[in-house]
N, CA and C of each residue as an Amber inpcrd file, in Angstrom:
protein
   594
 -56.5890000 -63.3210000 -30.6300000 -55.6410000 -61.3070000 -31.4960000
 -54.7940000 -62.0180000 -31.9080000 -54.2500000 -61.4260000 -33.4660000
 -52.8880000 -61.7400000 -33.4880000 -51.9940000 -59.9360000 -34.4190000
 -51.9800000 -59.7230000 -33.3580000 -50.5380000 -58.5310000 -33.1100000
 -49.1060000 -59.6460000 -33.3510000 -48.8500000 -58.8320000 -33.8100000
 -47.5750000 -58.5760000 -33.4590000 -46.4630000 -57.4550000 -32.6880000
 -46.2340000 -58.3970000 -31.2170000 -45.3860000 -58.3280000 -30.5590000
 -44.0230000 -57.0400000 -30.4890000 -43.7690000 -56.0310000 -29.8800000
 -42.2710000 -55.4500000 -31.1450000 -41.5260000 -56.0690000 -30.6100000
 -40.0590000 -56.4130000 -31.0520000 -39.7070000 -56.5600000 -30.6800000
 -38.2480000 -56.7360000 -29.1990000 -37.7150000 -57.3120000 -28.8350000
 -37.5210000 -57.3380000 -27.4260000 -35.2310000 -56.8590000 -27.6490000
 -35.4130000 -56.2550000 -26.4840000 -33.9380000 -56.0830000 -26.4260000
 -32.9910000 -56.4850000 -25.0560000 -32.6480000 -57.6540000 -24.9050000
 -32.2080000 -58.2750000 -24.1380000 -31.0900000 -57.4460000 -23.4570000
 -30.9830000 -57.2830000 -22.0090000 -29.9920000 -57.2740000 -20.8280000
 -29.0280000 -56.3240000 -21.5990000 -28.2700000 -57.3980000 -22.0080000
 -26.6120000 -56.8270000 -22.4850000 -26.5440000 -55.6850000 -23.8510000
 -27.6480000 -55.8720000 -24.7110000 -27.7650000 -55.2730000 -25.4190000
 -27.6990000 -54.0450000 -25.5800000 -28.9460000 -53.3800000 -23.6940000
 -29.8350000 -52.2270000 -23.3030000 -28.4750000 -51.5940000 -23.4860000
 -27.5730000 -52.4580000 -22.0670000 -25.9180000 -52.0890000 -21.3350000
 -25.1450000 -50.8030000 -22.9750000 -24.7830000 -51.3830000 -23.6630000
 -24.0530000 -51.5840000 -24.6410000 -23.9040000 -50.4660000 -25.0750000
 -26.0290000 -49.6310000 -25.9390000 -26.5040000 -48.6510000 -26.5930000
 -26.5070000 -47.4720000 -24.9680000 -26.8270000 -47.7580000 -24.3460000
 -26.3500000 -46.9920000 -23.8290000 -25.3540000 -46.5200000 -22.3870000
 -23.9680000 -47.0870000 -22.7340000 -22.5280000 -47.1170000 -22.8810000
 -22.0160000 -45.8930000 -23.9410000 -22.5700000 -46.5480000 -24.8780000
 -22.0560000 -45.7320000 -27.1450000 -22.4100000 -44.3190000 -26.1630000
 -23.7090000 -44.3300000 -26.2050000 -24.9850000 -43.2690000 -25.4830000
 -23.4620000 -42.0690000 -24.7810000 -23.3360000 -42.3540000 -23.9680000
 -22.8290000 -41.6840000 -23.1510000 -20.5390000 -41.4270000 -22.9620000
 -20.3930000 -43.1860000 -23.0640000 -18.6980000 -42.6090000 -23.0050000
 -18.9630000 -42.9560000 -24.8320000 -18.3520000 -41.9070000 -25.5410000
 -18.2450000 -41.5410000 -26.7830000 -18.3720000 -39.7800000 -26.8210000
 -20.0770000 -39.0800000 -26.2130000 -19.8400000 -37.5810000 -26.3240000
 -18.4060000 -37.2460000 -25.0850000 -17.9370000 -38.0470000 -24.1850000
 -16.9450000 -37.7100000 -22.8060000 -16.9360000 -37.6060000 -23.9510000
 -15.6570000 -38.4080000 -24.8310000 -13.7970000 -38.6300000 -25.5050000
 -14.2320000 -37.3790000 -26.4140000 -15.2180000 -36.6450000 -27.4570000
 -15.3920000 -35.4550000 -27.7200000 -14.2460000 -34.8790000 -27.1890000
 -15.2290000 -34.6020000 -25.7160000 -14.9280000 -33.3910000 -25.5120000
 -13.7670000 -33.2940000 -24.4780000 -13.6220000 -35.0750000 -24.0230000
 -12.1830000 -34.9450000 -23.3710000 -10.7950000 -34.6330000 -24.4680000
 -11.2680000 -35.2030000 -25.3660000 -10.1300000 -35.4230000 -26.1970000
  -9.5810000 -34.5360000 -28.1590000  -9.2740000 -33.4430000 -27.7570000
  -9.4270000 -32.4780000 -28.3730000  -8.4050000 -32.4640000 -29.4160000
  -9.1830000 -31.9060000 -30.6480000  -8.6600000 -32.5830000 -32.4890000
  -7.1560000 -31.9680000 -31.8250000  -6.8500000 -32.5370000 -33.4290000
  -4.3310000 -32.1590000 -33.1380000  -5.5810000 -31.0030000 -33.8810000
  -4.3770000 -29.9590000 -33.5800000  -3.8310000 -28.7430000 -34.5820000
  -5.2890000 -27.7510000 -33.9040000  -5.6810000 -28.0720000 -33.4510000
  -6.2400000 -27.1810000 -32.8860000  -6.6310000 -27.1700000 -31.0980000
  -7.0010000 -25.3950000 -30.7520000  -6.5080000 -25.4100000 -29.6420000
  -7.7200000 -25.2930000 -28.9610000  -7.7200000 -25.7300000 -27.4300000
  -9.0500000 -25.5250000 -26.6930000  -9.5980000 -24.7450000 -26.4000000
 -10.6550000 -24.2060000 -26.3430000 -12.0900000 -23.4070000 -25.9930000
 -11.0890000 -22.3560000 -24.0070000 -11.0590000 -22.2140000 -23.5610000
 -10.9590000 -21.5340000 -22.2170000 -11.8870000 -20.8890000 -21.6190000
 -11.7510000 -22.0970000 -21.0580000 -12.6170000 -21.8650000 -19.4980000
 -13.6560000 -20.5280000 -19.4460000 -14.8260000 -20.2250000 -18.4030000
 -15.1480000 -18.9910000 -18.5050000 -14.4030000 -18.7870000 -17.1740000
 -14.3080000 -19.5530000 -16.5000000 -12.9410000 -18.9930000 -15.2120000
 -11.9210000 -18.4360000 -15.7720000 -11.6670000 -19.0700000 -16.7480000
  -9.3820000 -19.1410000 -16.6730000  -9.7290000 -17.2150000 -17.4480000
 -10.6200000 -16.7300000 -18.3560000 -11.3410000 -15.9780000 -18.6090000
 -11.4900000 -14.5410000 -18.1480000 -12.2820000 -14.9210000 -16.7740000
 -12.2300000 -14.5710000 -16.0630000 -11.5230000 -13.5940000 -15.2790000
 -10.6070000 -14.6090000 -15.1400000  -9.6890000 -14.4890000 -13.7530000
  -8.1950000 -14.3690000 -14.0060000  -7.6660000 -13.6080000 -15.3600000
  -7.1220000 -13.1510000 -17.3430000  -7.8650000 -11.6280000 -16.3160000
  -9.1220000 -11.0950000 -16.7720000  -9.7280000 -10.1980000 -16.6350000
  -8.9970000  -8.8840000 -14.8860000  -9.0730000  -9.8220000 -14.1600000
  -8.3050000  -9.2920000 -12.9240000  -7.5800000  -9.2780000 -11.8050000
  -6.3260000  -9.2690000 -12.9360000  -4.6580000  -9.4810000 -12.8600000
  -4.7440000  -7.8100000 -12.8170000  -4.1720000  -7.5650000 -11.9100000
  -3.3490000  -6.5370000 -11.7880000  -1.9020000  -6.5540000 -11.6770000
  -1.3240000  -5.2540000 -12.6300000   0.0190000  -5.3450000 -12.6070000
   0.9500000  -4.6130000 -11.4360000   1.7970000  -4.9090000 -10.5390000
   2.8370000  -3.5730000  -9.9460000   2.4200000  -2.5940000 -10.3300000
   2.5710000  -1.3770000  -9.7440000   3.1520000  -0.2790000 -10.2650000
   5.5090000  -1.1730000 -10.2090000   5.6610000  -0.2060000 -11.5700000
   6.8130000  -0.4540000 -11.6680000   8.0210000   0.7300000 -10.9840000
   8.6850000   0.5950000 -10.3020000   9.5240000   1.7280000  -9.7010000
  10.8780000   1.0360000 -10.9970000  11.1620000   2.7430000 -10.9950000
  12.4220000   2.0630000 -12.3340000  14.2210000   2.3270000 -10.9570000
  15.2350000   1.6380000 -11.8040000  16.3490000   1.8370000 -11.0160000
  16.4810000   2.9980000 -10.9230000  16.2790000   4.0010000 -10.7510000
  16.5950000   5.6010000 -11.0460000  15.0880000   5.9800000  -9.4280000
  14.6990000   5.6870000  -9.2480000  13.0950000   5.7900000  -8.2100000
  13.9330000   4.9800000  -6.6580000  13.9610000   3.6750000  -7.5290000
  15.0890000   3.0290000  -6.0060000  16.0350000   3.7540000  -5.2190000
  16.9160000   4.0580000  -6.5450000  18.1330000   4.6640000  -5.5890000
  17.9800000   6.3610000  -5.1290000  16.7710000   6.9410000  -6.1340000
  16.2210000   7.9490000  -5.2270000  15.4720000   8.3590000  -3.9630000
  14.8170000   7.2570000  -4.1780000  14.3950000   6.7480000  -2.6570000
  15.5380000   6.0750000  -1.4290000  16.4360000   5.6830000  -2.1290000
  17.6890000   5.0380000  -1.1450000  18.1290000   6.0580000  -0.3190000
  18.2190000   6.6550000  -1.8290000  18.9900000   8.5130000  -1.1960000
  18.8050000   9.1740000   0.0100000  17.5540000   9.6910000  -0.7170000
  17.0910000  10.3240000  -0.1990000  16.4520000   9.9820000   2.3010000
  16.6730000   8.1100000   1.8990000  15.8990000   7.1360000   2.9580000
  17.6980000   7.4190000   4.5970000  18.7810000   7.5600000   3.3190000
  20.4340000   7.4490000   4.0170000  19.8410000   8.8280000   4.0640000
  19.6100000  10.2130000   3.8240000  20.1660000  10.8580000   4.1990000
  19.4280000  10.9210000   5.7760000  17.8930000  10.2840000   5.7860000
  17.2940000  10.7980000   6.9670000  17.9010000   9.7970000   8.4900000
  17.9490000   8.4330000   7.9750000  18.5210000   7.6610000   8.8930000
  20.1020000   7.8970000   9.4300000  20.8890000   9.1480000   8.4430000
  22.0990000   9.9820000   8.7920000  21.7890000  10.7870000  10.3120000
  21.0460000  11.4330000   9.8670000  20.5790000  12.1750000  10.7460000
  20.2000000  12.1520000  12.1370000  19.0990000  10.6070000  11.9230000
  18.5290000  10.1270000  13.0710000  19.3960000   8.8920000  13.1040000
  20.6530000   8.6140000  13.1870000  21.7850000   7.8230000  14.0260000
  22.3870000   9.2290000  14.3830000  22.1980000  10.3690000  13.7890000
  23.4580000  11.0500000  14.5750000  22.9240000  11.3900000  15.9940000
  21.4550000  11.2690000  16.5180000  20.7340000  11.6630000  17.2370000
  20.4390000  10.0030000  17.9510000  21.0680000   9.2980000  17.9070000
  20.6600000   7.6090000  18.5110000  19.2300000   8.1700000  18.8850000
  18.4030000   7.6670000  17.6820000  17.0510000   7.8210000  17.5430000
  17.1090000   6.5190000  17.5070000  15.6620000   5.9180000  18.4550000
  14.8780000   4.4400000  18.0150000  14.1710000   4.7660000  16.6690000
  13.7070000   5.5900000  15.5230000  13.7320000   5.3220000  14.5490000
  15.0950000   5.1080000  13.6800000  15.6730000   4.8900000  13.7150000
  16.8030000   4.9230000  11.9560000  16.0630000   3.3020000  12.1320000
  16.5820000   4.0040000  10.8050000  16.0200000   2.6710000  10.0250000
  14.7170000   3.0290000   9.1160000  14.1360000   3.5830000   9.3700000
  12.6060000   3.5100000   9.1120000  12.7720000   5.4950000   8.2860000
  13.8500000   4.9690000   7.6150000  14.1080000   6.2150000   6.2520000
  13.3870000   5.9050000   5.0900000  13.1770000   4.8690000   5.1140000
  12.8310000   4.3410000   3.9020000  11.0960000   4.9460000   3.7350000
  10.1930000   4.2120000   4.9680000   9.0830000   4.1780000   5.5900000
   9.4540000   6.1950000   5.5730000   9.3270000   7.3010000   5.7760000
   9.1570000   7.8160000   6.2210000   8.9560000   8.3080000   4.3520000
  10.3430000   8.1530000   2.9800000  10.5250000   8.6310000   1.8410000
   9.0420000   7.6810000   1.5720000   8.5400000   6.6010000   1.4940000
   7.7340000   6.5530000   1.0990000   6.4040000   7.1360000   0.9900000
   5.4160000   7.0730000   2.1890000   4.3390000   7.8200000   3.2550000
   5.0560000   8.6890000   3.1500000   6.1710000  10.5510000   2.5370000
   6.0920000  10.9670000   1.6970000   5.4620000  11.0900000   0.1540000
   6.0330000  10.0590000  -0.4890000   6.1360000  10.3430000  -2.1780000
   4.7240000  10.3140000  -2.4020000   3.9250000   8.7990000  -1.8720000
   2.6910000   8.6630000  -1.6750000   1.4600000   9.3410000  -1.2310000
   1.3080000  10.4720000  -0.6630000   0.6160000  11.5350000   0.3950000
   0.9500000  13.1480000  -0.5840000   2.3110000  13.3150000  -1.3460000
   2.5130000  14.3910000  -2.0420000   3.5130000  15.4670000  -1.2570000
   4.0090000  14.9730000  -0.1980000   4.5920000  16.1520000   0.5780000
   6.2370000  16.0780000   0.7000000   6.7740000  17.3230000   1.4660000
   8.0890000  16.7260000   0.9670000   8.5300000  15.8710000   2.6130000
   9.7930000  14.6560000   1.4720000   9.9090000  13.3800000   1.9640000
  10.6540000  14.1890000   4.1370000  11.8970000  15.6000000   4.2770000
  11.9820000  15.5650000   5.5330000  10.9240000  15.5070000   6.3930000
   9.2780000  16.7850000   5.7580000   8.4170000  17.0760000   6.7250000
   7.9540000  16.2250000   7.8600000   7.7820000  15.0220000   8.1340000
   6.9770000  14.2220000   9.0300000   8.3540000  13.7880000  10.1120000
   9.3700000  13.8810000   9.2900000  11.0460000  13.3030000  10.1170000
  11.3170000  14.6230000  10.7250000  11.1540000  15.2510000  10.5550000
  11.8640000  16.8650000  11.5720000  10.6090000  17.4810000  12.3550000
   9.4230000  17.2740000  12.1970000   8.0530000  17.1920000  13.2310000
   9.0300000  15.8480000  14.1290000   9.2480000  14.6830000  13.7350000
   9.8290000  13.7610000  15.5300000  10.7330000  14.3080000  15.7560000
  11.6430000  15.3740000  14.6990000  12.5570000  16.1870000  15.8160000
  12.3150000  17.6150000  16.7340000  11.5140000  17.7770000  16.1330000
  10.9950000  18.6370000  17.6740000  10.0810000  18.1990000  18.0690000
   8.7810000  17.4670000  18.3150000   8.3680000  16.2340000  19.6010000
   8.8900000  15.8440000  19.7770000   9.5270000  15.2270000  19.5510000
  10.3330000  14.3990000  20.3590000  11.7930000  13.9960000  20.3860000
  12.3110000  14.8100000  19.8200000  13.8980000  14.6980000  19.7270000
  14.5110000  13.0690000  18.6410000  13.4190000  13.3210000  18.1150000
  13.4000000  12.2100000  16.8980000  12.9660000  11.0230000  17.2100000
  11.3640000  10.5890000  18.9640000  10.8820000   9.2820000  19.6380000
  11.7910000   9.6560000  20.2020000  13.2920000   9.6990000  21.0480000
  13.5620000   9.8050000  22.5350000  12.9500000   9.8740000  23.7030000
  11.6190000  11.4320000  23.5830000  11.1180000  11.1530000  24.1550000
   9.7820000  11.1610000  24.1630000   8.6990000  10.4940000  23.1010000
   7.9020000  10.2060000  23.1160000   6.8140000  10.0610000  24.3230000
   5.3210000  10.3490000  23.6030000   4.4190000   9.9820000  25.2400000
   4.4390000   9.7270000  25.6140000   4.2650000   9.0590000  27.1450000
   4.5310000   8.2220000  27.3860000   2.6830000   7.7310000  27.6720000
   2.1680000   8.3810000  28.0490000   0.8760000   8.2310000  27.9520000
  -0.4500000   6.6140000  26.9430000   0.8960000   6.8380000  25.8320000
  -0.2610000   6.2250000  24.7090000   0.8010000   6.3510000  23.4850000
   0.6130000   5.3490000  23.1100000   1.9050000   3.7820000  22.0590000
   2.3200000   5.2590000  21.5660000   3.6290000   5.2820000  20.5460000
   4.0500000   5.6090000  19.2820000   3.5430000   6.7350000  19.2880000
   3.7480000   7.6540000  20.2270000   2.9750000   8.8020000  19.9300000
   4.6160000  10.4530000  20.0780000   4.9280000   9.7000000  18.6710000
   6.3630000  10.6650000  18.8570000   5.9720000  11.5640000  18.3040000
   5.6160000  11.7220000  17.5230000   4.5900000  13.3130000  16.4100000
   3.9840000  14.2930000  17.0220000   3.6980000  14.3720000  17.8930000
   2.3690000  15.2540000  18.8240000   1.2630000  14.9730000  18.2780000
   1.5080000  14.3190000  17.3090000   0.0110000  14.0180000  16.6930000
  -1.3530000  13.9830000  17.8320000  -1.9240000  14.9070000  17.8490000
  -3.5760000  15.7180000  18.9790000  -3.1840000  15.0270000  20.3390000
  -2.2000000  15.9250000  19.8480000  -1.9110000  16.7460000  21.4050000
  -1.1100000  15.2530000  22.3620000  -1.0390000  13.7570000  22.0540000
  -0.1880000  13.3280000  22.7030000  -0.9170000  12.3260000  23.7700000
  -2.3580000  12.3450000  22.7590000  -3.5320000  11.3120000  23.1540000
  -3.9360000  10.5180000  21.8940000  -3.4080000  10.1360000  21.7850000
  -4.1210000   8.7730000  20.4010000  -2.5360000   8.3730000  20.2950000
  -2.7670000   6.6560000  20.3250000  -2.5160000   6.2520000  20.4350000
  -2.2330000   5.0370000  19.3590000  -0.7340000   4.9130000  18.4390000
  -0.2070000   4.2910000  17.7640000  -0.5420000   2.7070000  17.1570000
  -0.8700000   1.7010000  16.7200000  -0.6040000   0.6460000  16.5490000
   1.2470000   0.2260000  16.1700000   1.8220000   0.7230000  15.9210000
   2.9910000   0.9050000  15.6580000   3.8700000   2.1500000  14.8170000
   4.6510000   2.3540000  14.9940000   5.9540000   3.5660000  14.4870000
   5.2840000   3.4000000  13.4430000   5.4890000   2.8260000  12.4440000
   5.0580000   2.9270000  10.6230000   3.5430000   3.2690000  10.6570000
   2.2610000   2.9230000  11.0000000   1.1590000   3.6080000  11.2150000
   1.4980000   4.7190000  11.5700000   1.7560000   5.0220000  13.3460000
   2.0120000   6.7130000  13.2920000   2.6990000   7.7550000  12.1410000
   3.8470000   6.8640000  11.2160000   4.4900000   7.8260000  10.2270000
   3.2140000   7.4930000   9.1600000   2.5100000   6.7120000   9.4290000
   1.2360000   6.4350000   6.9600000   0.1630000   7.7940000   7.9360000
  -0.0750000   7.1800000   9.2780000  -1.0960000   8.1820000   9.7110000
  -0.9460000   9.6820000   9.7690000   0.3070000  10.3680000   9.7040000
   1.0410000  11.5610000  10.1040000   0.7780000  12.1430000   8.6290000
   1.2500000  11.4300000   8.2590000   1.8340000  11.8650000   6.2870000
   0.3310000  12.0130000   6.0030000   0.1750000  11.4710000   5.5410000
  -1.5920000  11.2400000   4.9530000  -2.4530000  12.4610000   6.1130000
  -2.6240000  12.6300000   6.4590000  -3.3130000  13.9650000   7.3400000
  -2.8220000  15.0640000   6.5490000  -1.4970000  15.5870000   6.3970000
  -0.2100000  16.6080000   6.6410000  -0.2380000  16.3810000   4.5760000
  -0.8830000  15.6370000   3.8400000  -0.8570000  15.6130000   2.8090000
  -2.7890000  15.8440000   2.2180000  -3.7240000  16.4370000   3.3370000
  -4.6320000  16.5860000   3.3330000  -4.7460000  15.0120000   2.5670000
  -5.2060000  14.0360000   3.0600000  -5.4710000  12.6000000   2.0160000
  -6.2300000  11.6710000   3.5390000  -6.2900000  12.6880000   4.8340000
  -7.6090000  11.8380000   5.3670000  -8.3050000  13.2700000   5.4570000
  -9.5250000  12.1860000   5.7620000 -11.3780000  13.1130000   5.6290000
 -11.6780000  14.1600000   7.2500000 -10.7980000  13.4840000   8.0180000
 -11.0060000  14.0070000   9.2700000 -10.1080000  15.4210000   9.5540000
  -9.7430000  15.4620000   8.7880000  -8.3610000  16.6970000   9.0600000
  -7.8830000  17.3220000   7.0860000  -8.4350000  17.0780000   6.2140000
  -8.0860000  17.2840000   5.1660000  -7.9400000  18.6830000   4.9970000
  -9.1440000  19.6000000   5.7670000  -9.7670000  20.7050000   5.6210000
  -8.1650000  22.0620000   5.3000000  -7.6770000  21.4090000   7.3650000
  -6.5250000  21.9170000   7.1200000  -5.5300000  21.7610000   6.5240000
  -5.0240000  20.7300000   5.4920000  -3.6050000  20.2640000   4.7090000
  -3.8960000  20.5930000   3.1110000  -5.3380000  20.5990000   3.1140000
  -5.1720000  20.1450000   1.4340000  -5.1200000  21.6720000   0.5760000
  -4.4450000  20.6030000  -0.1860000  -4.0950000  22.4520000  -0.7730000
  -3.2890000  23.4660000  -0.2430000  -2.2240000  23.1250000   0.3760000
  -1.3180000  24.2820000   1.2130000   0.1030000  23.3850000   0.8600000
   0.8340000  24.8780000   1.3720000   2.4000000  24.5980000   1.0290000
   3.2300000  24.2940000   2.7070000   3.8020000  23.6470000   3.0470000
   4.7050000  23.1720000   3.4010000   4.7600000  24.2390000   4.9860000
   4.9360000  25.7410000   4.6470000   4.7470000  26.1350000   5.9640000
   3.7220000  26.5920000   6.4600000   2.6490000  26.6020000   5.2990000
   1.0860000  26.7170000   5.6750000   0.5060000  25.6000000   6.7250000
   0.7210000  23.9290000   6.1090000   1.4840000  22.8120000   7.1070000
   1.6410000  23.0640000   8.7250000   2.3060000  23.7620000   8.3330000
   3.7840000  23.7400000   9.5410000   2.8670000  24.9740000  10.4610000
   2.0010000  25.3060000  10.0490000   1.7240000  26.8170000  11.2010000
   0.1310000  25.9740000  11.0730000  -0.6460000  25.0530000  10.7500000
  -1.8350000  24.6160000  10.6530000  -1.7840000  23.6630000  12.2760000
  -0.7690000  22.4990000  12.1300000   0.2950000  21.4280000  12.8620000
   0.6980000  21.9320000  14.0960000   0.8090000  23.3070000  13.4360000
   1.0950000  24.0270000  15.4270000   1.1320000  25.4810000  15.6190000
  -0.1420000  25.5050000  16.4430000  -0.1280000  27.6140000  16.1630000
  -0.3000000  27.8510000  16.9680000   0.5970000  27.1200000  17.6130000
   0.6430000  27.7400000  19.7190000   1.8720000  28.7090000  19.5380000
   2.7570000  28.3230000  19.3240000   4.7000000  28.4890000  18.8030000
   4.5020000  28.5660000  17.8560000   5.1420000  29.8060000  18.0340000
   5.3050000  31.0380000  16.7690000   6.4200000  30.6830000  16.0700000
   7.2920000  30.2760000  17.0360000   8.2790000  28.9480000  16.5800000
   8.8200000  28.3150000  15.2500000   7.5950000  27.5060000  15.7070000
   7.6650000  25.8650000  15.6040000   7.6060000  26.3660000  13.9920000
   6.4550000  26.6860000  13.0280000   7.4740000  26.6210000  12.0780000
   8.6450000  26.6920000  10.7080000  10.0990000  27.7520000  12.2400000
  11.3030000  27.6800000  11.4500000  12.0880000  26.6700000  12.7570000
  11.5340000  25.9300000  13.0960000  12.6950000  24.8590000  14.3750000
  12.3140000  23.7860000  13.1950000  11.1700000  23.6820000  12.7710000
  11.1190000  22.9050000  11.5200000  11.9420000  22.6570000  10.4510000
  11.6380000  23.7420000  10.3770000  12.0540000  24.3960000   8.7630000
  13.7620000  23.5990000   8.7540000  14.3290000  24.7740000  10.0230000
  15.3620000  23.9300000  10.2830000  16.1350000  22.9440000  10.8330000
  15.7090000  21.7860000  11.0190000  15.8070000  20.6850000  11.1030000
  15.9540000  19.5640000   9.9670000  14.7220000  20.1660000   8.8860000
  14.2420000  20.3900000   7.3550000  15.4680000  19.6330000   7.1440000
  16.3350000  21.1890000   6.9780000  17.4790000  21.3890000   6.4480000
  19.4290000  20.8510000   6.9860000  18.7030000  20.1470000   8.0460000
  19.8200000  19.3970000   8.7930000  19.8080000  17.3340000   7.4830000
  18.5400000  17.4720000   7.5980000  18.4040000  16.6800000   6.4130000
  18.9570000  16.3010000   4.6460000  18.7630000  16.9710000   4.8360000
  19.0370000  17.9550000   2.6980000  18.8080000  19.6680000   2.4980000
  19.7230000  20.4010000   3.1390000  19.5200000  21.9560000   2.3770000
  19.9790000  22.1050000   0.8430000  19.6590000  21.3690000   0.7150000
  19.2310000  21.6670000  -1.2370000  18.6200000  21.9660000  -1.5710000
  17.0870000  21.5050000  -0.5440000  16.1540000  21.2430000  -1.6430000
  15.7340000  22.3820000  -0.7010000  14.9990000  23.4870000  -1.6760000
  14.1970000  24.6270000  -0.8130000  12.6680000  23.7900000  -0.1770000
  12.0830000  25.1190000   0.3480000  11.1770000  24.4720000   1.4380000
  10.1230000  25.5550000   1.6520000   8.6990000  24.7670000   0.5130000
   7.7240000  26.0710000   0.5150000   6.5610000  25.5470000   0.5750000
């Protein structure tokens, strides 16, 4: 039988051929062309989409927060309150929940002499919230929860406070004591009597 045999390649030639097939495309991918910017990977593009910017507070806004916080802390210092130093927290939560910045501090003044006589049965309860039946993990949490509630931003209490004036909110917060609203307003004016209470 006189057929022709296909040419055979030795092992060295096969190895070199395979290396060139694998190595050349890898070099092409790894080495970018001069003057051509590389295409960003999909992960990089996705990461750019989820970057969010923090809200920018202007110098004037920062000064306003500081000024109001100092007024609160000055009153708290006058009463030797353990809440002194929380002025900024009261202001920030009030602004976040769109309530008068003096409101929650004044409630603390009326309910517990600015936390000097807080409820003993539960922790961090100096605002008379829920009749001294609710624990709070911290002073911060107490301020946050009560501010959100009075601002109408708590699903459990929004029907009492949402869309109401400060006076109407106070009448709901304590509907038992007929002089409660007047007492809170007096304390609010001790913090700053230049602003009207609506």
